[in-house]
C-alpha positions in Angstrom: 3.0 3.5 -13.6 0.0 3.5 -11.3 0.2 3.4 -7.5 -0.7 -0.2 -6.8 -1.3 -0.2 -3.1 -3.7 1.6 -0.8 -5.0 1.3 2.8 -8.4 0.5 4.1 -9.7 0.5 7.6 -10.6 -3.0 8.9 -12.0 -4.5 12.1 -8.6 -4.5 13.8 -6.7 -1.6 12.3 -5.7 -1.0 8.7 -5.2 -3.3 5.7 -2.7 -2.7 2.9 -4.8 -3.5 -0.2 -3.5 -4.4 -3.7 -5.8 -2.2 -5.8 -5.3 -4.4 -8.9 -6.6 -7.6 -7.2 -8.7 -5.9 -4.5 -7.1 -8.3 -2.0 -4.9 -7.7 1.0 -1.2 -7.6 0.4 0.6 -10.8 1.5 4.3 -10.7 2.5 6.0 -14.0 3.3 2.6 -15.7 3.7 1.3 -13.0 6.2 -1.6 -10.9 5.1 -1.0 -7.2 5.9 -4.2 -6.6 7.9 -4.9 -5.2 11.3 -1.9 -2.8 11.1 -1.4 0.5 12.8 -2.2 3.3 10.4 1.4 4.6 10.4 2.8 1.2 9.6 0.3 0.7 6.8 1.1 4.1 5.3 4.8 3.5 5.5 4.5 0.2 3.8 2.3 1.7 1.0 4.8 4.5 0.5 7.7 2.1 0.3 6.0 -0.2 -2.2 4.6 2.6 -4.3 7.9 4.6 -4.3 8.7 3.8 -8.0 5.3 5.1 -9.1 5.5 8.1 -6.9 9.0 8.9 -8.2 7.9 8.5 -11.8 4.9 10.8 -11.3 7.1 13.5 -9.7 9.6 13.3 -12.6 6.7 14.0 -15.1 5.6 17.0 -13.0 9.1 18.7 -13.0 
């Protein structure tokens, strides 16, 4: 499983980017753009947790 989300700096903060579509993530019709870097990283970590967990299990 790949990590699907990443962050990129934008004009007003940070965007959570869907790396498959190269478009900003949209949650409940709200694009996740202009975020504080900590909020963007937390969102990416939460959404990518299954991929991160799977990768860690292969490393053990």
